[in-house]
N, C-alpha and C positions, 0 to 999 in steps of 0.2 A: 604404527604397528600391526602388521598383517597375520596375527597371530599361530593360523594354523599354519604357516610358515617357518615357525620358529619351534628348531625339533631337536635334539642332543641323543646321543647315548646315555643313558642315565646312569650307568656306572661309571663314566665320566666326571658327573657334576661332583665340584669340592663342597661348594655350599651356594645357598641362596640367600642374600641380604635385602631385605624389604626397608628401606631408606624414608621416612616420612618427611614431608616437608620440602619447600624449593632448594634445588641443588643445582642451580643453572653452571655457577662457578666450575662445578666438579665435572658434570655431565652433559653439558649442553643447554641450547634455549628450550628444549622440549621437556626438561626436567621441571615443573612447573609444582607440581603437588606430590611428588615421590619418585620415585625410583627402584625398578626392581632389577639387581643386579647378578646374572648368573657366572659365576664362577667356575671354571672347569680345571680337572689337574692339569699337571703337568706333564710332558711326554716322558718325564724321568718315574713318574708316578704310576705309569698305565704300561710297565715292561711284560712282556708275554704275550699270550694268546689268550682271547675272552670269546666266548660262543654264548649270547643268551637267547631264548625265545619264549615267546608264550602264545596260547591261545585262548580263544573264549567264544563264547556266543554273541559278543558285541563288538570286540576287536578281534577279527578272526585271525590275524597274526601279526604279532611285532619280532622280530630276528634282528639281533645284531650281532656283526664280526668286527672284533678288532685284535690290530698285533701291534706291538710295540717293542724296538730294538733301539740297541746302543751304536753308536757310529763310531764314538771315538771316547774317551774317559770323561769327557764332559759335555756331550753333543749327544740327545737321543730324538727320539722320532716316533710317531706314531700313523695308522692308517688306519682307517673305520668306514664302514658301510652298515646302512639299517633300513630296514623295510617293514612297512604296515600298510594293514589293510582293513577296510571294515564294510560289510554289507550295508545296504541300506533299509531304514526302519519298516515296519510293516503299519499299512493303515488299519483304518478300523475293519476294511473288508480281510483284511489277511493279505494283501498285495505288497509285495515289496516296492517301495518307493525309489526315486531314482536321485538318491542322497547317499550312495556309496562312494566311497572314495580309497584310492592308495597313494603312497608317496615311495619316495627311494631317496636316502642322503648319504652321501659321501663324503670322504676328506680326508685331511692330515695335516699333522702338527710339528715341527722342529722345535727345540728348544736347546741352546747353546747359553754355557756359561764358561766364559774365557776365563774369568777371575772371581775372586768373592764377592766383589762391587759390582760385576757388569752381567746382565741377563737379557738375551735374546729369545722372541719368541716367532715364528714366521708360521700361519693358518690359514688353510683356504678348505672351503666348505661348500657343496652345490648340492642342493635338494630339487626334484622335480616331481609333483603330484597333480592329481587329476581327481577332483572334488564334485561329485555330482549334485545337483540341487535344484531348485524349481523356484520361480521368481514371477511374480506380476508387471509387465511392464507398460508404460503409458502409452496410448496412442494419441494422434491429434485430429486421426477421423474415426468414425463409428467403427467397431463398437467403444474404440476408446481405450481400451485394454488387451493385451495378450496374455496369455501363459506362455512360459519358458522351462522346459524341462529336459535339462542334459548336464553334459560332461564341462566343467570349466578348469582346462588347464593352467596351472600356476609353476613357477618356476624362482628361485633364488641363487646367486652365487656372489661369495664374498672371499676376498682375501684382506688378512691384515697381518702388518708388522708393526711389532713393537720392544724398544730398547729402553732397560730400566739400569739405572747409575747412582749406586748408594754412596753419598758423601760421608754419611755417619748415620747413626741410629735413628737420628730425626731430621737429616736432610736428604731428600731424593729428587732425581731429575728422570722423568720418562717423556720420551716421546714417542708417539703412534701414530699411524698412516694406515688409512684402510679406503678400498673400494668395495661398492656394494651394491648389485645389478639383479632387480626384480622384474618380473613379468607378472601381472596377476588379473585375469579374465573372468567375469562375472557377467552370466547372460548375455555374452557376445561382445561385452565391454572390456577392452584390453588397456591396461595402465602399466606403461612400462617406465620405470624409475633408473637413474643410477646416480651413485652420492659417493661422491668423495670428501674425504675426511683428513685434516691435519691438525695432529692437538700436541703440543709441547708443555708440560706441565712441572712446575717445581715446587717442592713442598718442605719447609724447614720450621724448626721449633723454635718459640720466642718464649722463654721462660721455660719454668715447670708446669704451666697449664694451657699454653695457647699452642695452636697449631695453624701456620699460615701456607696456604696455597694461592699459587697463581699460574 
């Protein structure tokens, strides 16, 4: 996980679940020791306009813009944009270090409920960021190391589609597909990743105390 590329409009968060222990059956093969599940609000819960901004000595600016509306009686959407910037830290001489950063995040979400038992969600996000930093890079010849100080460009974009069908209060089927593309550059070394995922999950109750997921 590239944590500096995980960003949200704070007002869109519904809840954050911290789930201890292994959870690969639910969350995939990386859920070994636990899961942090960040759940955002549906588009129906974020109607109207929102402007949120803050300024400080550390985070110079955090500004979010969001607008949500209804396309039909059961079809909702929202679009949003968020900008952040931070100056570099000061060293012991009072000089500004080259570790300032800025990021611009934007995206949209569409939620559709054609009937009480079915829910469709389509969402896309894109983040473009520039993170300053310094690093000590090894060399094969004398002096065997060199210093790097500069800007590291990073970007990530994703799209996810999800269909959920409720057979009953204890039985549910979910189909989810997503694509994620990220480019992470550190000290001139660039890592590009493309992730495709298809997930089909069925849950049903067994007796009064058991819940089976496959």
